[in-house]
C-alpha positions in Angstrom: 88.4 64.6 142.9 90.8 63.7 145.7 90.1 64.7 149.2 92.9 67.3 149.1 91.4 69.0 146.1 87.9 68.9 147.6 89.2 70.4 150.8 91.1 73.1 148.9 88.1 73.8 146.8 85.7 74.1 149.8 88.0 76.3 151.8 88.8 78.6 149.0 85.1 78.9 147.8 84.0 79.9 151.4 87.0 82.4 151.6 86.1 84.0 148.2 82.3 84.2 149.0 83.2 86.0 152.3 85.3 88.5 150.4 84.4 91.8 148.8 84.1 90.2 145.5 81.5 87.7 146.8 79.5 90.4 148.6 79.5 92.5 145.5 78.1 89.7 143.5 75.4 88.9 146.1 74.3 92.5 146.6 74.2 93.2 142.9 71.2 91.0 142.6 69.3 93.2 145.0 70.3 96.1 142.8 68.8 94.3 139.7 65.6 93.8 141.7 65.6 97.5 142.5 66.1 98.4 138.9 63.4 96.0 137.8 60.9 97.5 140.3 61.6 101.1 139.3 61.4 100.4 135.6 58.1 98.5 136.0 56.8 101.4 138.1 57.9 104.1 135.7 56.5 102.4 132.5 53.4 101.1 134.5 54.1 97.6 133.4 53.3 96.1 136.7 52.7 97.3 140.2 55.5 97.0 142.6 53.3 94.9 145.0 53.3 92.2 142.2 57.1 91.9 142.0 58.3 92.9 145.4 57.2 89.7 147.2 59.6 87.7 145.1 62.7 89.4 146.5 64.0 86.0 147.5 64.3 84.8 144.0 66.6 87.7 143.2 68.7 87.1 146.4 68.8 83.3 145.5 70.0 84.2 142.0 72.6 86.5 143.6 73.9 83.7 145.8 74.1 81.3 142.8 75.8 83.9 140.7 78.3 84.7 143.5 79.1 81.1 143.9 79.8 80.8 140.2 81.9 83.9 140.1 84.0 83.1 143.2 84.7 79.5 142.5 88.4 78.7 142.7 90.4 77.8 139.6 92.1 74.4 140.2 94.4 74.7 137.2 95.5 77.3 134.7 97.5 76.6 131.5 99.5 78.8 129.3 101.1 78.0 125.9 104.7 79.4 125.3 105.1 81.6 122.3 106.7 80.0 119.2 107.2 76.7 121.1 105.3 73.5 121.4 105.0 73.7 125.1 102.2 74.3 127.5 102.8 75.0 131.2 99.9 74.2 133.5 99.8 75.2 137.2 97.4 72.8 139.0 96.3 72.1 142.6 96.5 68.4 143.4 98.5 65.3 144.2 101.9 65.6 142.6 102.2 61.8 141.9 98.7 61.7 140.3 99.8 63.9 137.3 101.1 62.4 134.0 104.0 63.9 132.1 107.0 65.9 133.1 106.7 67.9 136.4 108.5 70.9 137.5 108.7 71.4 141.3 109.6 74.9 142.3 111.9 75.4 145.2 113.9 78.1 146.9 117.7 78.4 146.3 118.5 78.5 150.0 118.0 75.4 152.1 118.3 76.0 155.8 119.1 72.8 157.6 119.5 74.2 161.2 116.8 75.0 163.5 116.8 78.7 164.5 115.1 80.1 167.5 113.9 83.7 166.9 
């Protein structure tokens, strides 16, 4: 992994974990803990005091799950229908990829500096 991909991956992962999606994934683990405690209490399987001290296990599982859910995608591929062509959008060094490359550009090229 090049330094650019590692930097992009790290920044995007932190941004995704700090988003609503990351918070939902982390807090859902505490919801699972609450459900387990209430089910165990209802069916008298175990006392709450036996499970409750291990809240940190559920929180840790939530952090690991949120990290997995919020990981950034570094590439995405799509096969065109009725053709033998696959288009892949990837993050990385342009010169490190093999095969034909398509570089998207704008149709307007401004060459003069404008002060706004």
